[in-house]
A tleap script that builds the chain and sets N, CA, C and O, in Angstrom:
source leaprc.protein.ff14SB
mol = sequence {
  NPHE LYS LYS ILE LEU LYS SER LYS ASP ILE
  THR GLU ILE ALA GLU ALA ASP VAL ARG PHE
  HIE ASP ILE ILE TYR MET ALA THR ASP ASN
  GLN LYS LEU ILE GLN LEU LEU ASN ASN LEU
  ARG GLU GLN MET TYR ARG TYR ARG VAL GLU
  TYR LEU LYS ARG GLU GLU ALA HIE PRO GLN
  LEU ILE ALA GLU HIE ALA ALA ILE ILE GLU
  TYR ILE SER LYS GLY GLU LYS LYS ALA ALA
  THR ASP ILE MET CYS LYS HIE ILE ASP ASN
  GLN VAL THR THR VAL ILE ASP VAL ILE ARG
  THR LYS GLN CASN
}
set mol.1.N position { 31.701 4.673 -61.804 }
set mol.1.CA position { 32.141 5.229 -63.068 }
set mol.1.C position { 31.802 6.716 -63.141 }
set mol.1.O position { 32.620 7.525 -63.579 }
set mol.2.N position { 30.587 7.071 -62.707 }
set mol.2.CA position { 30.198 8.484 -62.714 }
set mol.2.C position { 31.131 9.323 -61.846 }
set mol.2.O position { 31.532 10.420 -62.235 }
set mol.3.N position { 31.476 8.800 -60.668 }
set mol.3.CA position { 32.363 9.527 -59.755 }
set mol.3.C position { 33.734 9.711 -60.385 }
set mol.3.O position { 34.326 10.786 -60.290 }
set mol.4.N position { 34.234 8.674 -61.021 }
set mol.4.CA position { 35.567 8.748 -61.624 }
set mol.4.C position { 35.574 9.714 -62.801 }
set mol.4.O position { 36.569 10.404 -63.021 }
set mol.5.N position { 34.488 9.776 -63.557 }
set mol.5.CA position { 34.410 10.733 -64.668 }
set mol.5.C position { 34.606 12.163 -64.177 }
set mol.5.O position { 35.216 12.982 -64.865 }
set mol.6.N position { 34.095 12.459 -63.005 }
set mol.6.CA position { 34.227 13.809 -62.447 }
set mol.6.C position { 35.679 14.159 -62.123 }
set mol.6.O position { 36.029 15.336 -62.041 }
set mol.7.N position { 36.519 13.151 -61.941 }
set mol.7.CA position { 37.921 13.397 -61.583 }
set mol.7.C position { 38.715 14.001 -62.736 }
set mol.7.O position { 39.739 14.648 -62.518 }
set mol.8.N position { 38.240 13.788 -63.966 }
set mol.8.CA position { 38.923 14.272 -65.173 }
set mol.8.C position { 40.272 13.585 -65.407 }
set mol.8.O position { 41.016 13.984 -66.303 }
set mol.9.N position { 40.596 12.558 -64.613 }
set mol.9.CA position { 41.840 11.810 -64.792 }
set mol.9.C position { 41.589 10.717 -65.829 }
set mol.9.O position { 40.962 9.700 -65.534 }
set mol.10.N position { 42.081 10.938 -67.038 }
set mol.10.CA position { 41.773 10.044 -68.153 }
set mol.10.C position { 42.250 8.617 -67.902 }
set mol.10.O position { 41.607 7.669 -68.350 }
set mol.11.N position { 43.357 8.449 -67.198 }
set mol.11.CA position { 43.848 7.105 -66.892 }
set mol.11.C position { 42.885 6.377 -65.962 }
set mol.11.O position { 42.564 5.212 -66.194 }
set mol.12.N position { 42.422 7.051 -64.915 }
set mol.12.CA position { 41.467 6.438 -63.989 }
set mol.12.C position { 40.140 6.135 -64.690 }
set mol.12.O position { 39.525 5.095 -64.455 }
set mol.13.N position { 39.715 7.051 -65.544 }
set mol.13.CA position { 38.462 6.856 -66.270 }
set mol.13.C position { 38.575 5.635 -67.181 }
set mol.13.O position { 37.679 4.792 -67.216 }
set mol.14.N position { 39.677 5.548 -67.914 }
set mol.14.CA position { 39.880 4.415 -68.821 }
set mol.14.C position { 39.938 3.100 -68.048 }
set mol.14.O position { 39.375 2.098 -68.491 }
set mol.15.N position { 40.609 3.095 -66.905 }
set mol.15.CA position { 40.688 1.872 -66.100 }
set mol.15.C position { 39.313 1.459 -65.581 }
set mol.15.O position { 39.003 0.269 -65.527 }
set mol.16.N position { 38.490 2.431 -65.202 }
set mol.16.CA position { 37.132 2.125 -64.742 }
set mol.16.C position { 36.307 1.557 -65.895 }
set mol.16.O position { 35.518 0.632 -65.702 }
set mol.17.N position { 36.490 2.106 -67.082 }
set mol.17.CA position { 35.778 1.607 -68.260 }
set mol.17.C position { 36.211 0.184 -68.585 }
set mol.17.O position { 35.382 -0.658 -68.928 }
set mol.18.N position { 37.493 -0.081 -68.480 }
set mol.18.CA position { 38.012 -1.439 -68.705 }
set mol.18.C position { 37.386 -2.405 -67.705 }
set mol.18.O position { 36.955 -3.496 -68.077 }
set mol.19.N position { 37.336 -2.006 -66.436 }
set mol.19.CA position { 36.745 -2.880 -65.412 }
set mol.19.C position { 35.274 -3.161 -65.707 }
set mol.19.O position { 34.815 -4.293 -65.553 }
set mol.20.N position { 34.534 -2.134 -66.130 }
set mol.20.CA position { 33.126 -2.308 -66.478 }
set mol.20.C position { 32.971 -3.380 -67.554 }
set mol.20.O position { 32.168 -4.303 -67.417 }
set mol.21.N position { 33.751 -3.242 -68.626 }
set mol.21.CA position { 33.646 -4.197 -69.723 }
set mol.21.C position { 34.167 -5.574 -69.335 }
set mol.21.O position { 33.612 -6.589 -69.757 }
set mol.22.N position { 35.222 -5.619 -68.539 }
set mol.22.CA position { 35.762 -6.907 -68.098 }
set mol.22.C position { 34.729 -7.718 -67.313 }
set mol.22.O position { 34.642 -8.937 -67.459 }
set mol.23.N position { 33.959 -7.036 -66.490 }
set mol.23.CA position { 32.920 -7.736 -65.711 }
set mol.23.C position { 31.941 -8.420 -66.661 }
set mol.23.O position { 31.544 -9.565 -66.441 }
set mol.24.N position { 31.562 -7.714 -67.707 }
set mol.24.CA position { 30.621 -8.287 -68.678 }
set mol.24.C position { 31.272 -9.451 -69.426 }
set mol.24.O position { 30.662 -10.509 -69.580 }
set mol.25.N position { 32.503 -9.260 -69.888 }
set mol.25.CA position { 33.189 -10.331 -70.629 }
set mol.25.C position { 33.311 -11.587 -69.772 }
set mol.25.O position { 33.009 -12.696 -70.211 }
set mol.26.N position { 33.763 -11.379 -68.543 }
set mol.26.CA position { 33.983 -12.527 -67.659 }
set mol.26.C position { 32.670 -13.237 -67.320 }
set mol.26.O position { 32.645 -14.456 -67.150 }
set mol.27.N position { 31.595 -12.479 -67.223 }
set mol.27.CA position { 30.292 -13.069 -66.889 }
set mol.27.C position { 29.776 -13.975 -68.003 }
set mol.27.O position { 28.919 -14.826 -67.764 }
set mol.28.N position { 30.294 -13.797 -69.215 }
set mol.28.CA position { 29.847 -14.656 -70.314 }
set mol.28.C position { 30.352 -16.084 -70.134 }
set mol.28.O position { 29.752 -17.030 -70.644 }
set mol.29.N position { 31.453 -16.233 -69.410 }
set mol.29.CA position { 32.112 -17.529 -69.232 }
set mol.29.C position { 32.440 -18.174 -70.581 }
set mol.29.O position { 32.523 -19.397 -70.696 }
set mol.30.N position { 32.622 -17.328 -71.596 }
set mol.30.CA position { 32.979 -17.773 -72.938 }
set mol.30.C position { 34.489 -17.598 -73.087 }
set mol.30.O position { 34.968 -16.500 -73.370 }
set mol.31.N position { 35.228 -18.682 -72.897 }
set mol.31.CA position { 36.687 -18.612 -72.872 }
set mol.31.C position { 37.277 -18.098 -74.187 }
set mol.31.O position { 38.276 -17.379 -74.169 }
set mol.32.N position { 36.685 -18.450 -75.310 }
set mol.32.CA position { 37.194 -17.967 -76.600 }
set mol.32.C position { 37.031 -16.443 -76.701 }
set mol.32.O position { 37.941 -15.743 -77.146 }
set mol.33.N position { 35.873 -15.946 -76.288 }
set mol.33.CA position { 35.638 -14.506 -76.299 }
set mol.33.C position { 36.616 -13.794 -75.371 }
set mol.33.O position { 37.221 -12.791 -75.750 }
set mol.34.N position { 36.766 -14.306 -74.173 }
set mol.34.CA position { 37.672 -13.700 -73.192 }
set mol.34.C position { 39.100 -13.679 -73.714 }
set mol.34.O position { 39.796 -12.674 -73.570 }
set mol.35.N position { 39.546 -14.776 -74.321 }
set mol.35.CA position { 40.902 -14.837 -74.870 }
set mol.35.C position { 41.067 -13.836 -76.012 }
set mol.35.O position { 42.080 -13.140 -76.087 }
set mol.36.N position { 40.085 -13.763 -76.893 }
set mol.36.CA position { 40.138 -12.822 -78.009 }
set mol.36.C position { 40.230 -11.380 -77.505 }
set mol.36.O position { 41.049 -10.595 -77.982 }
set mol.37.N position { 39.385 -11.050 -76.543 }
set mol.37.CA position { 39.381 -9.683 -76.011 }
set mol.37.C position { 40.669 -9.375 -75.247 }
set mol.37.O position { 41.162 -8.248 -75.298 }
set mol.38.N position { 41.203 -10.341 -74.556 }
set mol.38.CA position { 42.484 -10.131 -73.875 }
set mol.38.C position { 43.602 -9.884 -74.881 }
set mol.38.O position { 44.501 -9.081 -74.629 }
set mol.39.N position { 43.549 -10.571 -76.020 }
set mol.39.CA position { 44.556 -10.362 -77.057 }
set mol.39.C position { 44.448 -8.970 -77.689 }
set mol.39.O position { 45.447 -8.406 -78.134 }
set mol.40.N position { 43.246 -8.431 -77.724 }
set mol.40.CA position { 43.016 -7.110 -78.325 }
set mol.40.C position { 43.102 -5.964 -77.321 }
set mol.40.O position { 43.008 -4.794 -77.690 }
set mol.41.N position { 43.280 -6.311 -76.063 }
set mol.41.CA position { 43.211 -5.328 -74.976 }
set mol.41.C position { 44.068 -4.087 -75.223 }
set mol.41.O position { 43.578 -2.967 -75.075 }
set mol.42.N position { 45.310 -4.259 -75.590 }
set mol.42.CA position { 46.204 -3.109 -75.752 }
set mol.42.C position { 45.755 -2.195 -76.891 }
set mol.42.O position { 45.768 -0.971 -76.754 }
set mol.43.N position { 45.355 -2.798 -78.021 }
set mol.43.CA position { 44.903 -1.991 -79.144 }
set mol.43.C position { 43.614 -1.246 -78.785 }
set mol.43.O position { 43.464 -0.073 -79.125 }
set mol.44.N position { 42.693 -1.916 -78.106 }
set mol.44.CA position { 41.429 -1.289 -77.728 }
set mol.44.C position { 41.655 -0.154 -76.731 }
set mol.44.O position { 40.928 0.840 -76.744 }
set mol.45.N position { 42.650 -0.297 -75.874 }
set mol.45.CA position { 42.887 0.698 -74.831 }
set mol.45.C position { 43.200 2.066 -75.443 }
set mol.45.O position { 42.699 3.093 -74.986 }
set mol.46.N position { 44.029 2.058 -76.476 }
set mol.46.CA position { 44.401 3.330 -77.112 }
set mol.46.C position { 43.176 4.072 -77.626 }
set mol.46.O position { 43.053 5.283 -77.444 }
set mol.47.N position { 42.276 3.346 -78.266 }
set mol.47.CA position { 41.071 3.962 -78.812 }
set mol.47.C position { 40.084 4.335 -77.716 }
set mol.47.O position { 39.371 5.333 -77.824 }
set mol.48.N position { 40.046 3.537 -76.670 }
set mol.48.CA position { 39.175 3.848 -75.528 }
set mol.48.C position { 39.588 5.190 -74.931 }
set mol.48.O position { 38.733 6.017 -74.612 }
set mol.49.N position { 40.876 5.408 -74.779 }
set mol.49.CA position { 41.371 6.661 -74.208 }
set mol.49.C position { 40.963 7.841 -75.090 }
set mol.49.O position { 40.519 8.871 -74.582 }
set mol.50.N position { 41.110 7.696 -76.401 }
set mol.50.CA position { 40.718 8.781 -77.309 }
set mol.50.C position { 39.237 9.092 -77.170 }
set mol.50.O position { 38.841 10.258 -77.174 }
set mol.51.N position { 38.424 8.063 -77.050 }
set mol.51.CA position { 36.986 8.255 -76.888 }
set mol.51.C position { 36.679 8.951 -75.563 }
set mol.51.O position { 35.872 9.879 -75.511 }
set mol.52.N position { 37.320 8.499 -74.513 }
set mol.52.CA position { 37.042 9.043 -73.179 }
set mol.52.C position { 37.538 10.474 -73.001 }
set mol.52.O position { 37.060 11.183 -72.116 }
set mol.53.N position { 38.478 10.904 -73.817 }
set mol.53.CA position { 38.958 12.284 -73.752 }
set mol.53.C position { 37.875 13.275 -74.155 }
set mol.53.O position { 37.930 14.446 -73.777 }
set mol.54.N position { 36.913 12.820 -74.904 }
set mol.54.CA position { 35.822 13.674 -75.360 }
set mol.54.C position { 34.754 13.793 -74.279 }
set mol.54.O position { 33.858 12.955 -74.182 }
set mol.55.N position { 34.859 14.828 -73.480 }
set mol.55.CA position { 33.941 15.000 -72.354 }
set mol.55.C position { 32.486 15.106 -72.802 }
set mol.55.O position { 31.579 14.725 -72.062 }
set mol.56.N position { 32.262 15.616 -73.995 }
set mol.56.CA position { 30.884 15.742 -74.474 }
set mol.56.C position { 30.231 14.371 -74.702 }
set mol.56.O position { 29.007 14.274 -74.793 }
set mol.57.N position { 31.038 13.324 -74.792 }
set mol.57.CA position { 30.520 11.964 -74.976 }
set mol.57.C position { 30.166 11.295 -73.642 }
set mol.57.O position { 29.492 10.265 -73.628 }
set mol.58.N position { 30.615 11.871 -72.530 }
set mol.58.CA position { 30.425 11.229 -71.218 }
set mol.58.C position { 28.969 10.985 -70.838 }
set mol.58.O position { 28.655 9.892 -70.368 }
set mol.59.N position { 28.056 11.957 -71.019 }
set mol.59.CA position { 26.662 11.673 -70.655 }
set mol.59.C position { 26.077 10.492 -71.425 }
set mol.59.O position { 25.351 9.670 -70.866 }
set mol.60.N position { 26.400 10.420 -72.707 }
set mol.60.CA position { 25.907 9.309 -73.523 }
set mol.60.C position { 26.535 7.992 -73.053 }
set mol.60.O position { 25.862 6.963 -72.997 }
set mol.61.N position { 27.791 8.034 -72.725 }
set mol.61.CA position { 28.491 6.844 -72.230 }
set mol.61.C position { 27.853 6.342 -70.940 }
set mol.61.O position { 27.626 5.142 -70.785 }
set mol.62.N position { 27.567 7.237 -70.031 }
set mol.62.CA position { 26.922 6.860 -68.765 }
set mol.62.C position { 25.548 6.246 -69.042 }
set mol.62.O position { 25.190 5.227 -68.450 }
set mol.63.N position { 24.788 6.862 -69.934 }
set mol.63.CA position { 23.451 6.347 -70.262 }
set mol.63.C position { 23.542 4.955 -70.892 }
set mol.63.O position { 22.748 4.070 -70.573 }
set mol.64.N position { 24.505 4.769 -71.777 }
set mol.64.CA position { 24.662 3.457 -72.420 }
set mol.64.C position { 25.066 2.396 -71.402 }
set mol.64.O position { 24.525 1.290 -71.411 }
set mol.65.N position { 26.005 2.724 -70.533 }
set mol.65.CA position { 26.412 1.769 -69.499 }
set mol.65.C position { 25.225 1.403 -68.608 }
set mol.65.O position { 25.017 0.232 -68.287 }
set mol.66.N position { 24.459 2.403 -68.216 }
set mol.66.CA position { 23.292 2.151 -67.355 }
set mol.66.C position { 22.285 1.246 -68.066 }
set mol.66.O position { 21.726 0.334 -67.456 }
set mol.67.N position { 22.059 1.497 -69.338 }
set mol.67.CA position { 21.113 0.677 -70.096 }
set mol.67.C position { 21.631 -0.757 -70.241 }
set mol.67.O position { 20.861 -1.712 -70.139 }
set mol.68.N position { 22.917 -0.901 -70.477 }
set mol.68.CA position { 23.508 -2.237 -70.590 }
set mol.68.C position { 23.293 -3.013 -69.295 }
set mol.68.O position { 22.866 -4.167 -69.316 }
set mol.69.N position { 23.592 -2.370 -68.173 }
set mol.69.CA position { 23.408 -3.021 -66.870 }
set mol.69.C position { 21.942 -3.397 -66.668 }
set mol.69.O position { 21.630 -4.509 -66.241 }
set mol.70.N position { 21.052 -2.463 -66.979 }
set mol.70.CA position { 19.623 -2.714 -66.780 }
set mol.70.C position { 19.146 -3.907 -67.610 }
set mol.70.O position { 18.481 -4.801 -67.087 }
set mol.71.N position { 19.480 -3.924 -68.882 }
set mol.71.CA position { 19.000 -4.999 -69.752 }
set mol.71.C position { 19.614 -6.350 -69.406 }
set mol.71.O position { 18.937 -7.377 -69.461 }
set mol.72.N position { 20.893 -6.350 -69.050 }
set mol.72.CA position { 21.514 -7.611 -68.645 }
set mol.72.C position { 20.862 -8.129 -67.364 }
set mol.72.O position { 20.546 -9.314 -67.255 }
set mol.73.N position { 20.664 -7.235 -66.400 }
set mol.73.CA position { 20.093 -7.671 -65.120 }
set mol.73.C position { 18.661 -8.171 -65.275 }
set mol.73.O position { 18.211 -9.014 -64.499 }
set mol.74.N position { 17.945 -7.660 -66.267 }
set mol.74.CA position { 16.577 -8.110 -66.523 }
set mol.74.C position { 16.523 -9.326 -67.450 }
set mol.74.O position { 15.454 -9.888 -67.687 }
set mol.75.N position { 17.688 -9.725 -67.972 }
set mol.75.CA position { 17.727 -10.863 -68.880 }
set mol.75.C position { 17.183 -10.554 -70.262 }
set mol.75.O position { 16.797 -11.461 -71.001 }
set mol.76.N position { 17.151 -9.271 -70.614 }
set mol.76.CA position { 16.644 -8.848 -71.912 }
set mol.76.C position { 17.789 -8.847 -72.928 }
set mol.76.O position { 18.395 -7.811 -73.204 }
set mol.77.N position { 18.069 -10.026 -73.475 }
set mol.77.CA position { 19.229 -10.213 -74.343 }
set mol.77.C position { 19.205 -9.338 -75.593 }
set mol.77.O position { 20.218 -8.737 -75.951 }
set mol.78.N position { 18.066 -9.266 -76.251 }
set mol.78.CA position { 17.970 -8.481 -77.484 }
set mol.78.C position { 18.235 -7.008 -77.211 }
set mol.78.O position { 19.005 -6.371 -77.931 }
set mol.79.N position { 17.606 -6.464 -76.184 }
set mol.79.CA position { 17.808 -5.050 -75.849 }
set mol.79.C position { 19.253 -4.799 -75.419 }
set mol.79.O position { 19.838 -3.779 -75.784 }
set mol.80.N position { 19.830 -5.718 -74.648 }
set mol.80.CA position { 21.229 -5.572 -74.226 }
set mol.80.C position { 22.158 -5.597 -75.436 }
set mol.80.O position { 23.090 -4.799 -75.530 }
set mol.81.N position { 21.899 -6.506 -76.348 }
set mol.81.CA position { 22.713 -6.600 -77.566 }
set mol.81.C position { 22.593 -5.322 -78.393 }
set mol.81.O position { 23.593 -4.800 -78.886 }
set mol.82.N position { 21.372 -4.825 -78.541 }
set mol.82.CA position { 21.159 -3.605 -79.326 }
set mol.82.C position { 21.913 -2.415 -78.736 }
set mol.82.O position { 22.567 -1.674 -79.470 }
set mol.83.N position { 21.831 -2.226 -77.433 }
set mol.83.CA position { 22.508 -1.079 -76.817 }
set mol.83.C position { 24.027 -1.271 -76.852 }
set mol.83.O position { 24.768 -0.297 -76.987 }
set mol.84.N position { 24.489 -2.505 -76.733 }
set mol.84.CA position { 25.939 -2.747 -76.830 }
set mol.84.C position { 26.441 -2.406 -78.232 }
set mol.84.O position { 27.512 -1.818 -78.385 }
set mol.85.N position { 25.670 -2.774 -79.251 }
set mol.85.CA position { 26.060 -2.436 -80.626 }
set mol.85.C position { 26.083 -0.923 -80.822 }
set mol.85.O position { 26.994 -0.384 -81.452 }
set mol.86.N position { 25.084 -0.248 -80.284 }
set mol.86.CA position { 25.046 1.220 -80.364 }
set mol.86.C position { 26.259 1.825 -79.643 }
set mol.86.O position { 26.879 2.768 -80.134 }
set mol.87.N position { 26.580 1.270 -78.483 }
set mol.87.CA position { 27.720 1.717 -77.679 }
set mol.87.C position { 29.014 1.594 -78.498 }
set mol.87.O position { 29.821 2.523 -78.532 }
set mol.88.N position { 29.199 0.482 -79.133 }
set mol.88.CA position { 30.393 0.257 -79.960 }
set mol.88.C position { 30.401 1.202 -81.156 }
set mol.88.O position { 31.423 1.820 -81.454 }
set mol.89.N position { 29.265 1.315 -81.842 }
set mol.89.CA position { 29.185 2.211 -83.007 }
set mol.89.C position { 29.507 3.654 -82.637 }
set mol.89.O position { 30.201 4.345 -83.383 }
set mol.90.N position { 29.012 4.110 -81.502 }
set mol.90.CA position { 29.301 5.478 -81.061 }
set mol.90.C position { 30.792 5.677 -80.830 }
set mol.90.O position { 31.342 6.727 -81.163 }
set mol.91.N position { 31.440 4.678 -80.264 }
set mol.91.CA position { 32.879 4.782 -80.024 }
set mol.91.C position { 33.647 4.763 -81.340 }
set mol.91.O position { 34.597 5.526 -81.515 }
set mol.92.N position { 33.248 3.907 -82.253 }
set mol.92.CA position { 33.912 3.830 -83.554 }
set mol.92.C position { 33.811 5.177 -84.269 }
set mol.92.O position { 34.802 5.685 -84.792 }
set mol.93.N position { 32.619 5.743 -84.288 }
set mol.93.CA position { 32.411 7.037 -84.946 }
set mol.93.C position { 33.296 8.119 -84.337 }
set mol.93.O position { 33.912 8.907 -85.056 }
set mol.94.N position { 33.355 8.151 -83.022 }
set mol.94.CA position { 34.163 9.157 -82.336 }
set mol.94.C position { 35.645 8.959 -82.624 }
set mol.94.O position { 36.357 9.927 -82.894 }
set mol.95.N position { 36.112 7.734 -82.571 }
set mol.95.CA position { 37.533 7.459 -82.811 }
set mol.95.C position { 37.907 7.805 -84.248 }
set mol.95.O position { 38.977 8.368 -84.481 }
set mol.96.N position { 37.063 7.485 -85.202 }
set mol.96.CA position { 37.332 7.848 -86.597 }
set mol.96.C position { 37.424 9.365 -86.734 }
set mol.96.O position { 38.299 9.873 -87.436 }
set mol.97.N position { 36.538 10.079 -86.079 }
set mol.97.CA position { 36.560 11.537 -86.098 }
set mol.97.C position { 37.857 12.072 -85.496 }
set mol.97.O position { 38.455 13.006 -86.030 }
set mol.98.N position { 38.288 11.482 -84.392 }
set mol.98.CA position { 39.540 11.897 -83.744 }
set mol.98.C position { 40.724 11.673 -84.682 }
set mol.98.O position { 41.589 12.538 -84.818 }
set mol.99.N position { 40.756 10.515 -85.324 }
set mol.99.CA position { 41.864 10.189 -86.250 }
set mol.99.C position { 41.875 11.167 -87.418 }
set mol.99.O position { 42.932 11.661 -87.809 }
set mol.100.N position { 40.702 11.446 -87.973 }
set mol.100.CA position { 40.631 12.392 -89.096 }
set mol.100.C position { 41.074 13.781 -88.679 }
set mol.100.O position { 41.771 14.464 -89.429 }
set mol.101.N position { 40.678 14.204 -87.493 }
set mol.101.CA position { 41.039 15.526 -87.005 }
set mol.101.C position { 42.555 15.631 -86.811 }
set mol.101.O position { 43.151 16.664 -87.116 }
set mol.102.N position { 43.170 14.572 -86.309 }
set mol.102.CA position { 44.623 14.589 -86.083 }
set mol.102.C position { 45.405 14.584 -87.397 }
set mol.102.O position { 46.530 15.080 -87.450 }
set mol.103.N position { 44.820 14.032 -88.445 }
set mol.103.CA position { 45.497 13.969 -89.742 }
set mol.103.C position { 45.476 15.314 -90.444 }
set mol.103.O position { 46.321 15.583 -91.297 }
set mol.104.N position { 44.524 16.154 -90.095 }
set mol.104.CA position { 44.391 17.469 -90.780 }
set mol.104.C position { 45.227 18.520 -90.151 }
set mol.104.O position { 45.225 19.665 -90.605 }
savepdb mol mol.pdb
quit
């Protein structure tokens, strides 16, 4: 993911981000969750791209991904959940800011 971020190719970056999240979703083996996320995939992709366009967010994104991997691999469910919620909140905040900026 870090290598792809350096490419500045937003499509490649978004696809790498999708793969990262897909690995986590699939590892849950929760078919209802996987189906729900697959149904939302197209809508989420648009917002993911807007978030990833903000290069200033990349260091934080890398840190969050690294923390997610670390906590999952250590079996620290609470810490993994907390960082995932923070990860989502950061994206929501950025996307809302992007939408507001485009409206003005």
